[in-house]
C-alpha positions as CSV (number, residue, x, y, z in Angstrom):
1,M,83.4,113.1,114.0
2,N,82.5,111.4,110.7
3,Y,85.4,109.6,109.1
4,T,84.4,111.0,105.7
5,D,85.5,114.4,107.0
6,I,89.0,113.0,107.4
7,I,89.5,111.4,104.1
8,S,87.1,111.2,101.2
9,R,86.3,108.0,99.2
10,R,87.6,109.7,96.0
11,K,90.8,110.8,97.7
12,F,91.4,107.4,99.1
13,L,90.9,105.7,95.7
14,N,93.2,108.3,94.1
15,F,95.8,107.4,96.6
16,I,95.5,103.7,95.9
17,S,95.7,104.3,92.1
18,C,98.8,106.4,92.3
19,C,100.6,104.1,94.8
20,A,99.9,101.0,92.7
21,C,100.7,102.7,89.4
22,G,104.3,101.4,89.2
23,L,103.2,97.9,89.9
24,I,100.4,98.0,87.3
25,I,102.7,99.3,84.6
26,S,105.4,96.7,85.2
27,S,103.1,93.7,85.6
28,C,100.3,94.3,83.1
29,T,99.1,91.5,80.7
30,T,95.8,91.1,78.9
31,A,92.9,88.6,79.3
32,P,92.4,86.2,76.4
33,I,89.9,87.2,73.7
34,T,88.6,90.3,75.5
35,E,92.1,91.8,75.7
36,R,91.2,93.5,79.0
37,K,94.4,94.7,80.8
38,Q,95.2,92.6,83.9
39,L,97.5,93.0,86.8
40,K,99.5,89.9,87.6
41,L,102.0,90.1,90.5
42,I,101.8,86.5,91.7
43,P,103.1,83.5,89.7
44,E,100.3,81.3,88.3
45,S,102.2,78.2,89.2
46,T,102.0,79.2,92.9
47,L,98.3,79.5,92.8
48,N,97.8,76.3,90.8
49,R,99.9,74.4,93.4
50,Q,97.9,75.9,96.3
51,A,94.6,75.2,94.5
52,A,95.5,71.5,93.9
53,Q,96.2,71.1,97.6
54,I,92.9,72.8,98.6
55,Y,91.1,70.7,96.1
56,E,92.4,67.5,97.7
57,K,91.1,68.7,101.0
58,V,87.7,69.4,99.5
59,K,87.5,65.9,98.1
60,K,88.2,64.5,101.6
61,K,85.9,66.8,103.5
62,E,82.8,67.0,101.2
63,K,80.5,64.1,100.5
64,L,81.0,63.2,96.9
65,S,78.1,61.9,94.9
66,N,77.9,58.2,93.9
67,N,75.8,59.1,90.9
68,L,78.3,57.9,88.2
69,N,76.0,58.9,85.3
70,Q,75.8,62.5,86.4
71,L,79.6,62.6,87.1
72,E,80.3,61.1,83.7
73,E,78.1,63.7,82.0
74,I,80.0,66.5,83.9
75,K,83.3,65.0,82.7
76,D,82.1,64.7,79.1
77,I,81.0,68.3,79.0
78,G,84.2,69.4,80.6
79,H,86.4,67.5,78.2
80,K,84.5,69.0,75.2
81,I,85.0,72.5,76.6
82,E,88.7,71.8,77.4
83,Q,89.4,70.6,73.9
84,A,87.5,73.5,72.3
85,V,89.4,76.0,74.3
86,S,92.8,74.5,73.4
87,E,91.9,74.1,69.7
88,Y,90.6,77.6,69.5
89,F,93.9,79.1,70.8
90,D,96.0,76.7,68.7
91,K,94.0,77.4,65.6
92,N,94.5,81.2,66.0
93,N,98.2,80.8,66.9
94,F,97.8,82.1,70.4
95,A,99.4,80.5,73.5
96,D,97.0,78.1,75.1
97,P,96.3,79.5,78.6
98,T,95.3,76.0,79.8
99,A,98.5,74.3,78.7
100,N,99.6,73.7,82.3
101,F,96.2,72.8,83.6
102,K,95.5,69.4,85.1
103,W,91.8,69.1,84.7
104,E,89.7,67.3,87.3
105,Y,86.0,67.1,88.1
106,I,84.0,66.2,91.2
107,L,80.3,66.1,91.9
108,V,79.5,67.1,95.5
109,D,76.4,65.6,97.0
110,N,74.7,68.7,98.4
111,K,71.3,69.7,97.1
112,K,71.2,72.8,99.3
113,I,74.0,74.5,97.4
114,K,73.3,75.7,93.9
115,N,76.8,76.4,92.9
116,A,79.9,75.3,91.0
117,W,83.5,76.5,90.9
118,C,86.7,76.1,89.0
119,M,90.0,76.6,90.9
120,P,93.2,77.8,89.2
121,G,94.7,75.0,87.1
122,G,91.4,73.4,86.1
123,K,90.1,71.9,89.4
124,I,86.3,71.9,89.1
125,A,83.5,71.1,91.5
126,I,79.8,70.9,90.8
127,Y,77.3,70.8,93.6
128,S,74.2,68.6,93.0
129,G,71.9,71.5,93.9
130,I,72.8,73.3,90.7
131,L,71.6,70.4,88.6
132,E,68.0,71.5,89.7
133,V,68.7,74.8,87.9
134,T,70.7,73.6,84.9
135,K,68.1,70.9,84.0
136,N,69.9,69.6,80.9
137,K,73.4,69.2,79.4
138,H,73.2,72.6,77.7
139,G,72.3,74.3,80.9
140,L,75.1,72.4,82.7
141,A,77.6,73.4,80.0
142,A,76.6,77.0,80.4
143,V,77.5,76.9,84.1
144,M,80.7,75.0,83.5
145,G,81.7,77.2,80.7
146,H,81.4,80.2,83.0
147,E,83.5,78.6,85.7
148,I,86.1,77.4,83.2
149,A,86.3,80.9,81.8
150,H,87.4,82.2,85.3
151,A,90.4,79.8,85.2
152,V,91.2,80.4,81.5
153,A,91.2,84.2,82.1
154,K,93.4,83.7,85.3
155,H,91.0,85.7,87.4
156,S,92.3,84.2,90.7
157,V,95.8,85.3,89.8
158,E,94.5,88.8,89.0
159,R,92.4,89.0,92.1
160,A,95.2,87.9,94.4
161,S,97.6,90.4,92.7
162,R,95.1,93.3,93.0
163,S,94.6,92.5,96.7
164,M,98.4,92.7,97.2
165,A,98.5,96.0,95.3
166,V,95.6,97.5,97.3
167,N,97.1,96.4,100.6
168,L,100.4,98.0,99.7
169,G,98.7,101.1,98.4
170,T,96.7,101.4,101.6
171,Q,99.8,101.4,103.7
172,I,101.5,104.0,101.5
173,A,98.4,106.1,101.4
174,D,98.2,106.1,105.2
175,I,101.8,107.3,105.4
176,I,101.2,110.0,102.8
177,S,98.1,111.2,104.6
178,G,99.9,111.4,107.9
179,G,98.0,108.5,109.4
180,K,94.6,109.9,108.6
181,I,93.3,106.6,107.3
182,S,94.2,104.5,110.4
183,G,93.1,107.4,112.6
184,A,89.7,107.4,110.9
185,S,89.4,103.7,111.5
186,R,90.1,104.1,115.2
187,A,87.7,107.0,115.5
188,A,84.9,105.3,113.6
189,G,85.4,101.9,115.1
190,V,85.5,100.3,111.6
191,D,88.1,99.4,109.1
192,V,87.7,102.5,106.9
193,A,90.3,101.6,104.4
194,G,89.0,98.1,104.1
195,M,85.5,99.2,103.6
196,L,86.4,101.8,101.0
197,A,88.6,99.3,99.2
198,H,85.9,96.6,99.4
199,F,83.1,98.7,98.0
200,G,85.1,101.1,95.9
201,I,87.7,98.8,94.3
202,M,87.2,95.1,94.9
203,N,83.5,94.7,94.4
204,P,83.4,96.6,91.1
205,F,86.5,94.7,90.0
206,N,84.9,91.3,90.9
207,R,81.8,92.2,89.0
208,K,83.9,93.0,86.0
209,Q,85.5,89.6,86.2
210,E,82.1,87.9,86.5
211,T,80.8,89.8,83.4
212,E,84.0,88.7,81.5
213,A,83.4,85.1,82.6
214,D,79.8,85.3,81.4
215,Y,81.0,86.4,78.0
216,L,84.0,84.1,77.7
217,G,81.9,81.2,79.0
218,L,79.4,81.7,76.2
219,I,82.3,81.6,73.7
220,F,83.8,78.5,75.1
221,T,80.4,76.7,75.4
222,S,79.6,77.7,71.8
223,L,83.0,76.5,70.5
224,A,82.3,73.1,72.2
225,G,79.0,72.7,70.3
226,F,76.5,73.4,73.1
227,D,73.3,75.5,72.7
228,I,74.3,78.8,74.4
229,R,70.7,80.0,74.3
230,E,70.1,77.8,77.3
231,S,72.3,80.2,79.3
232,V,69.4,82.7,79.5
233,K,67.0,80.0,80.8
234,V,69.5,78.9,83.4
235,W,69.7,82.5,84.8
236,E,66.0,82.9,84.7
237,R,65.6,79.7,86.7
238,M,68.3,80.9,89.1
239,K,66.5,84.2,89.6
240,E,63.3,82.3,90.4
241,A,65.2,79.9,92.8
242,N,66.6,82.9,94.6
243,K,63.1,84.3,95.1
244,G,64.3,87.9,95.1
245,K,66.9,87.3,97.9
246,E,69.6,89.3,96.2
247,A,71.8,92.0,97.6
248,P,72.0,95.4,95.9
249,E,74.5,95.2,93.0
250,W,76.9,97.7,94.6
251,M,77.3,95.5,97.6
252,S,77.8,92.3,95.7
253,T,80.7,90.7,94.0
254,H,78.4,89.7,91.1
255,P,76.2,91.7,88.7
256,S,72.5,91.5,89.4
257,T,70.7,88.5,87.8
258,T,68.6,90.9,85.8
259,R,71.6,92.6,84.3
260,R,73.3,89.2,83.5
261,I,70.2,88.0,81.7
262,Q,70.1,91.1,79.6
263,Q,73.8,91.1,78.8
264,I,73.8,87.4,77.9
265,T,70.7,87.9,75.7
266,D,72.5,90.7,73.9
267,W,75.7,88.7,73.4
268,I,74.3,85.4,72.2
269,P,73.6,86.3,68.5
270,G,77.1,87.7,68.0
271,V,78.8,84.8,69.8
272,I,76.9,82.2,67.7
273,L,78.0,83.9,64.5
274,E,81.6,84.6,65.5
275,Y,82.4,81.5,67.5
276,P,80.7,78.5,65.9
277,P,81.5,75.0,67.1
278,I,85.0,74.0,66.2
279,K,85.2,71.2,63.7
280,K,88.1,68.7,64.1
281,M,90.5,68.4,61.2
């Protein structure tokens, strides 16, 4: 018996939407600049505190680079983006989403990993492998702007909140369906609800966040005075470095590299005009 005969993907997603409706209505905010509606059920301070603890563990576990010149460049780029973000929100009479951040930067000595991340509260890590892709300060700023955008837009808070809502919704949906979801999982030998939620809700949502971080990252990098046209070159180099080893977009938490290159290319002219470098008073 096929589990799709027991409960359809569309019906499952409708169950989740209905069950989480009350939570969404009562806990909805908007992302900065894009004004996309967000669900926030978990206090930001809680995630910031947890992120700081994890960050300390990362610093002890990973081999940190002793290249002080590279680390200094990372910090300099980071400080410029930090200041630009705060000044932009202050200048436009908006609450600064980074007001409670405690910015910190590390460079991890690992050339095999072409990655960077920014935890809630402004805890940033750059892996030395990504420097082979960024090539210069503008390319590095493009990557850092994207990661900082995740933290500024509170994507971790939103992601944790959505996971909570989906888990609760799944439990309620299973009760409403008379146990059909859990029954389907046992019959198929797979986590049906988890799979449907993963591919039908979480992956599309994560791709939406990545796209938003690409856009906000361009804005913050431009405000800080870096050449955002380098962003396209970074993604072209990343595509070449991946050598076609990319999962189908629907299975991924990220948009395809080809799509990102096209979107960023389309955004750049408007961002340059609307968000020029901030001049200090």
